[in-house]
KELUM-905157 format. One record per residue (C-alpha): residue in one letter; x, z, y. Coordinates in steps of 0.5 Angstrom, whole numbers, plus 500, padded with zeros to 3 digits. Layout:
% KELUM-905157
+---+-----+-----+-----+
| r |  px |  pz |  py |
+---+-----+-----+-----+
| A |   X |   Z |   Y |
...
+---+-----+-----+-----+
This chain:
% KELUM-905157
+---+-----+-----+-----+
| r |  px |  pz |  py |
+---+-----+-----+-----+
| M | 519 | 458 | 542 |
| T | 513 | 460 | 539 |
| E | 512 | 467 | 537 |
| K | 513 | 469 | 530 |
| P | 506 | 471 | 527 |
| N | 509 | 477 | 523 |
| R | 513 | 483 | 524 |
| I | 517 | 487 | 520 |
| I | 520 | 493 | 524 |
| L | 525 | 498 | 522 |
| G | 524 | 505 | 526 |
| D | 520 | 511 | 526 |
| N | 513 | 509 | 526 |
| L | 510 | 514 | 531 |
| P | 514 | 511 | 537 |
| V | 512 | 504 | 535 |
| L | 505 | 506 | 534 |
| R | 505 | 509 | 541 |
| A | 508 | 502 | 544 |
| M | 502 | 498 | 541 |
| P | 496 | 496 | 545 |
| E | 490 | 499 | 544 |
| A | 484 | 496 | 539 |
| S | 489 | 491 | 537 |
| V | 489 | 491 | 530 |
| P | 483 | 490 | 525 |
| L | 485 | 493 | 519 |
| I | 490 | 498 | 517 |
| Y | 493 | 500 | 510 |
| I | 498 | 506 | 509 |
| D | 501 | 509 | 503 |
| P | 504 | 515 | 506 |
| P | 509 | 520 | 502 |
| F | 504 | 524 | 498 |
| N | 508 | 531 | 499 |
| T | 510 | 532 | 492 |
| G | 516 | 536 | 494 |
| R | 521 | 532 | 491 |
| A | 525 | 526 | 492 |
| Q | 522 | 520 | 489 |
| R | 527 | 516 | 485 |
| R | 527 | 509 | 481 |
| T | 532 | 506 | 477 |
| R | 532 | 498 | 476 |
| L | 534 | 497 | 469 |
| R | 536 | 490 | 465 |
| T | 537 | 490 | 457 |
| V | 542 | 486 | 454 |
| A | 543 | 485 | 446 |
| A | 549 | 489 | 444 |
| E | 550 | 492 | 437 |
| E | 551 | 499 | 439 |
| G | 546 | 499 | 444 |
| D | 542 | 505 | 446 |
| R | 535 | 502 | 445 |
| V | 532 | 499 | 439 |
| G | 527 | 493 | 440 |
| F | 523 | 488 | 436 |
| Q | 525 | 487 | 428 |
| G | 530 | 493 | 429 |
| K | 535 | 489 | 434 |
| R | 539 | 493 | 439 |
| Y | 540 | 493 | 446 |
| R | 544 | 496 | 452 |
| S | 541 | 498 | 458 |
| V | 545 | 496 | 465 |
| A | 543 | 499 | 471 |
| L | 542 | 494 | 477 |
| G | 541 | 499 | 482 |
| S | 536 | 505 | 485 |
| S | 532 | 507 | 491 |
| A | 530 | 514 | 493 |
| F | 526 | 517 | 499 |
| A | 525 | 525 | 500 |
| D | 518 | 526 | 499 |
| A | 517 | 534 | 502 |
| F | 514 | 536 | 508 |
| D | 513 | 543 | 510 |
| D | 507 | 541 | 515 |
| Y | 504 | 535 | 512 |
| L | 498 | 535 | 516 |
| G | 502 | 536 | 522 |
| F | 506 | 530 | 520 |
| L | 500 | 526 | 519 |
| E | 496 | 528 | 525 |
| P | 499 | 524 | 531 |
| R | 500 | 518 | 527 |
| L | 493 | 518 | 525 |
| V | 491 | 519 | 532 |
| E | 495 | 513 | 534 |
| A | 492 | 509 | 528 |
| R | 485 | 510 | 531 |
| R | 487 | 508 | 538 |
| V | 490 | 501 | 536 |
| L | 485 | 500 | 531 |
| A | 480 | 495 | 533 |
| G | 473 | 496 | 535 |
| N | 470 | 493 | 529 |
| G | 476 | 496 | 525 |
| T | 478 | 499 | 518 |
| I | 483 | 504 | 516 |
| Y | 485 | 505 | 508 |
| L | 489 | 511 | 507 |
| H | 492 | 512 | 500 |
| L | 493 | 519 | 498 |
| D | 493 | 523 | 491 |
| Y | 490 | 529 | 489 |
| R | 495 | 534 | 492 |
| E | 493 | 532 | 499 |
| V | 487 | 528 | 499 |
| H | 482 | 534 | 501 |
| Y | 486 | 537 | 507 |
| V | 487 | 530 | 510 |
| K | 479 | 528 | 509 |
| V | 478 | 534 | 513 |
| L | 483 | 532 | 518 |
| M | 480 | 524 | 518 |
| D | 473 | 527 | 519 |
| A | 476 | 531 | 526 |
| I | 480 | 524 | 528 |
| F | 475 | 519 | 527 |
| G | 468 | 523 | 526 |
| R | 464 | 524 | 519 |
| A | 460 | 518 | 521 |
| S | 466 | 514 | 520 |
| F | 467 | 515 | 513 |
| L | 465 | 509 | 509 |
| N | 468 | 511 | 502 |
| E | 473 | 514 | 498 |
| I | 476 | 509 | 493 |
| I | 479 | 512 | 486 |
| W | 484 | 508 | 483 |
| A | 485 | 509 | 476 |
| Y | 491 | 507 | 471 |
| D | 493 | 509 | 465 |
| F | 501 | 509 | 465 |
| G | 506 | 515 | 466 |
| G | 507 | 522 | 463 |
| R | 502 | 526 | 459 |
| A | 501 | 533 | 461 |
| K | 500 | 538 | 455 |
| D | 497 | 544 | 459 |
| R | 492 | 540 | 463 |
| W | 488 | 534 | 464 |
| P | 493 | 528 | 466 |
| P | 492 | 526 | 473 |
| K | 492 | 518 | 472 |
| H | 488 | 516 | 479 |
| D | 490 | 516 | 486 |
| N | 485 | 517 | 492 |
| I | 484 | 512 | 498 |
| L | 480 | 514 | 504 |
| V | 476 | 509 | 508 |
| Y | 474 | 510 | 515 |
| V | 471 | 505 | 520 |
| K | 472 | 506 | 528 |
| N | 465 | 504 | 529 |
| P | 460 | 505 | 523 |
| G | 455 | 500 | 526 |
| D | 460 | 495 | 526 |
| Y | 465 | 493 | 521 |
| V | 468 | 488 | 517 |
| F | 466 | 488 | 510 |
| N | 466 | 481 | 506 |
| L | 462 | 482 | 500 |
| E | 463 | 475 | 498 |
| A | 470 | 475 | 498 |
| I | 472 | 480 | 494 |
| D | 474 | 479 | 487 |
| R | 469 | 480 | 481 |
| I | 471 | 484 | 475 |
| P | 468 | 484 | 468 |
| Y | 462 | 488 | 466 |
| M | 463 | 493 | 461 |
| A | 457 | 491 | 457 |
| P | 456 | 484 | 458 |
| G | 451 | 483 | 453 |
| L | 446 | 487 | 457 |
| V | 446 | 483 | 463 |
| G | 445 | 476 | 460 |
| A | 450 | 470 | 460 |
| E | 450 | 468 | 467 |
| K | 451 | 474 | 470 |
| A | 457 | 476 | 465 |
| A | 460 | 469 | 467 |
| R | 460 | 471 | 474 |
| G | 462 | 478 | 473 |
| K | 460 | 484 | 478 |
| L | 463 | 487 | 484 |
| P | 468 | 493 | 484 |
| T | 465 | 500 | 485 |
| D | 468 | 505 | 489 |
| T | 472 | 506 | 482 |
| W | 478 | 501 | 481 |
| W | 481 | 500 | 474 |
| H | 488 | 497 | 475 |
| T | 494 | 497 | 472 |
| I | 500 | 500 | 476 |
| V | 506 | 495 | 477 |
| P | 509 | 494 | 470 |
| T | 516 | 496 | 470 |
| S | 519 | 489 | 467 |
| G | 514 | 485 | 471 |
| R | 515 | 480 | 476 |
| E | 512 | 483 | 481 |
| R | 517 | 489 | 481 |
| T | 521 | 490 | 487 |
| G | 525 | 497 | 485 |
| Y | 522 | 501 | 490 |
| P | 519 | 508 | 488 |
| T | 512 | 508 | 490 |
| Q | 510 | 500 | 490 |
| K | 503 | 499 | 489 |
| P | 500 | 493 | 486 |
| L | 499 | 487 | 489 |
| G | 492 | 486 | 486 |
| I | 490 | 493 | 490 |
| L | 492 | 490 | 497 |
| T | 489 | 483 | 496 |
| R | 482 | 486 | 494 |
| I | 483 | 491 | 501 |
| V | 485 | 485 | 505 |
| L | 480 | 480 | 503 |
| A | 474 | 485 | 503 |
| S | 476 | 488 | 510 |
| S | 479 | 483 | 515 |
| R | 478 | 476 | 516 |
| P | 483 | 470 | 516 |
| G | 488 | 470 | 521 |
| D | 487 | 477 | 523 |
| L | 492 | 482 | 524 |
| V | 494 | 487 | 519 |
| L | 498 | 494 | 520 |
| D | 502 | 498 | 515 |
| F | 506 | 503 | 518 |
| F | 509 | 506 | 511 |
| A | 511 | 499 | 509 |
| G | 515 | 501 | 503 |
| S | 516 | 495 | 499 |
| G | 512 | 490 | 503 |
| T | 506 | 489 | 498 |
| T | 501 | 489 | 504 |
| G | 505 | 483 | 507 |
| E | 505 | 480 | 501 |
| A | 498 | 480 | 500 |
| C | 497 | 478 | 507 |
| R | 501 | 472 | 506 |
| R | 497 | 470 | 500 |
| T | 490 | 470 | 504 |
| G | 492 | 468 | 511 |
| R | 493 | 474 | 515 |
| R | 498 | 476 | 520 |
| F | 502 | 483 | 519 |
| I | 506 | 488 | 522 |
| L | 510 | 492 | 517 |
| I | 514 | 499 | 519 |
| D | 518 | 503 | 515 |
| E | 524 | 507 | 517 |
| N | 528 | 507 | 511 |
| P | 533 | 502 | 510 |
| E | 532 | 501 | 503 |
| A | 525 | 499 | 504 |
| L | 528 | 494 | 509 |
| A | 533 | 492 | 504 |
| V | 527 | 491 | 499 |
| M | 523 | 487 | 504 |
| A | 529 | 483 | 506 |
| R | 529 | 480 | 499 |
| R | 522 | 480 | 498 |
| F | 521 | 475 | 504 |
| A | 527 | 472 | 504 |
| G | 527 | 465 | 507 |
| D | 520 | 466 | 511 |
| A | 521 | 464 | 518 |
| S | 514 | 466 | 520 |
| I | 517 | 474 | 520 |
| A | 521 | 477 | 526 |
| W | 525 | 482 | 524 |
| I | 526 | 488 | 529 |
| N | 530 | 494 | 530 |
| F | 526 | 499 | 534 |
| D | 529 | 503 | 539 |
| P | 524 | 507 | 543 |
| A | 529 | 509 | 548 |
| P | 529 | 505 | 555 |
| H | 535 | 501 | 556 |
| T | 538 | 501 | 563 |
| T | 543 | 497 | 566 |
| E | 549 | 500 | 571 |
| S | 550 | 497 | 577 |
+---+-----+-----+-----+
């Protein structure tokens, strides 16, 4: 029987990483918990027409909200760097010689994790800090509203890594009249600041997972920093968006998460995909009694 090229693993990512071969993964993307200090929860809603509904829509028509389900995970660590460090050490070990890692964070921890990554990978291996800017959600009244995430990009070997310039999606010029019709029609390459909407609440892409990231962000990363057929690893897989980006671009993937709710979301998202091996990882060695 042919081995399945893709794997989704339920388990603690640290022992899973320790069991993986050295220098075996060309691209790693991770979106670890942001250490917000509170539980992350999202409730999925559907609206139905109802005369006594709790919402008012177009032309004054009323609708009632129906809860379809909710999901949550704890996002608080007393020692966040102590939690991440052994996992990042293993990530460097399993990263291929010409590999790249993208580490998705926010303003609370990015400065501390940058210092940690410099220690693990070396400052010369730091390639970029990408700012993903968006414009939805709450609006603070006592400070500038935080509307961006930070993505740290490191390579294992600063003299040898994959960056597919021509494969990257192009974006519109902000002032197309200044560059001429030909350039304006082609668009420009993104910089280290990415303007991209969050996953729409009622969009088809939405899975209901609390911290789901947009497919457009992950597709850009996969296209830029891996080659067709390469293996991509995400060991904080969540809703499985990394795997979806790989499926659409001809890459293989390993997704790891210890949250059963994440596995349930991925099971719905990848239902019917025969290329995926579903694994419940048990780090304890098995023995047989004689």
